[in-house]
N, C-alpha and C positions, 0 to 999 in steps of 0.2 A: 230869784228862783227858790230861795229857801221858804219864803212866805207861800208861794204857789204850791210847793211840795207839802207844806203843813196843811194847807187847805185841802189838797187832794187826799192826803192821808186821813184827815178828819172825815171827809165824805165817804171814802172807801170803808173806813172803820165803822161809820154809822150804818152803812148798808150791810156790812158783814154782821154787825151786832144785832140788827133788826131781823136777820134771817137765821139766827142761831136758835135751835130748838130749846124749849124750856128745860128739858132734862139736862141738856149740856150746860145751860146757865146755872142750874141748881148744883151741878157738879163743881163748877168753878167757885160758886159761893161757899161750898163746903170744903174746898181745897185746904189741905193741911190738917183737917180733922177726920177725914174719911179713912177707911181701912187701907186703901191703896197708898195714900200719902204716908200714913203711919208705918206701913210695911217698908216702903222705900227709905224713909228716914232712919228706921231701925237698921236696915241693911247697910246704909251708908255709914252709920256710926260703927257697926261691927266691922265693916270693911276698913275704916280708918284705924280702928284698934288693931286689926290684923296687919296693916301696913306698918304701924309703929312696933308691933311685936316681931316682925320679919322685915326690917328696913332695907337690907342690902339687896337680896335676891328674891324676896317674896316667898310665897309658899310653893311655887312651881307652876308651870304651865298646866292649866286645866285641873288644878288641885283644890280649888276653892270648895267644890262640892264635897270633897272628902274632909277638908280642914274645918269647914263651917260647923257641922254638927258635933264635932269633937271639942270645939272651943267655945261655942256660943249656944245659949238657950233662947230662941226667939220668943217674944211675947205675941207677935202678930203673925198669923198663919200666912203662908204664901210660898212661892218658889224661893230657892236659895240665891238666885241671881241678885247681884248688887245694883242693877239698873243704872250703872254709870261706867262708861268706858274707862275713864281716867282712874277711878277707884279700882276697877277690875284689873287694869294694867299694873297699878301699884301693888295690889294684893298678890298677883301671880308672878310679877317680874321684879318686885321691889322698887325702891326709889330709883335705882339705876335704870331699870327698864322703863319706868314712867318718864324719867328724864330723857331717855333716848326717843321715846314716842313723841314727847313734846318737842324735842329738837327736830324731828321729821316734819311735824306740823309747821314749825317755824320755817323750815327750809322750803316748804311749798310757797309761803308768802315771799320769802327772799328770792326764790326763783322767778315768780311772776313779776316781782318788782324789777328784776334784772331784764326780763323780756320787755317790759313797758319802757324802761329807760334806755334801751338800745337806740342808737342814733337812726333816724329815718325809719322807724318801725312802722309797718303798715297797720291800718285800723283793725284789720281782721285779727292779727296777733294780739293787739292791745285788748280787743274785745274778748278774745279767748282767755287772756290773762285775768282780766277783771271777773269774768264768769267763773273761772277756777277759784279765784279768791272768795267770791260770794258763796260758791258751793262748799268751800272749806269752812267758812264761818257757819253755814247751815249745819254741816256735819258736826262741828265742835259743839254747837248749841244742842242739837238733838241727841248727840251721844252722851250728854250729861244726864240723860234720863232713860237710856236703854243700855242693854248689855250686848254689844255687837263688836267687841274688840277683834274677834277672829273672823268676822265677816269681811268681805273684800272691799267695803266702802272706802275706808281710809287708804288702803293699800293701792287701790285704783287711782285715788287722788294723787298719791305720791308718784305713781307711774305717769299719770297725765302731765304733771308739772315737769317731770324730767323730759318727757317727749316734746312738750311745748318748747322748752328751752332749746333742746337739740334742733327742732325744726326752725325756730327763730334764728338760731346761730348759723345753721347751715344755709338758711335763706339769705344770709349776708356774706356768704363766701362764693367767690367765683369758682368755676370748675377746677381751676388750677390751685385753689386753696387760698388765694389772696382775698382780702376784704373788698367788698364791692358795695354798691348802694342797696336800696330796698329790694326785697325778694322779686318783685315784678320786673325790675331791671335785669336781674339775673336770668329770669325766664325769657325775656325778650332777646338776650344775647344769644 
């Protein structure tokens, strides 16, 4: 299966690459030297410095835009956003807040693993768990390049993991609260 997956990935990758516009390819070739990349890397450096300067509780919720111009002189023009959820959390909430945020992400994976490992779990719940895990990985990767800490994306992921676990657990309980078989057996009773 591994070899087949690699071949499929190579084919799909070739098709995608051949259909990318030349302007987009040029942008990838200049990555790291263009104004956008330099701007982001500078904000990340400044953000890391702000985290080290305010390690415990950060600069305060939504205070980066006030803190930034008072403590840094950017070389690259652009918005003050740090373009990284984890740095944003660390700046505004300190290492304690960042640690709590990372713990919540870990709990999503732990919760989905618990659902998958429940005895006699039906394929639907296992599929939902794996989909939630994949979505969380996508959020973590994409959030490393955008400033969306206060948007509902992660918070909805956390809610979905909790609801999934509750539904999976309640699906294994008989109406009187005793453990039973898979969910469909409970529905048939």
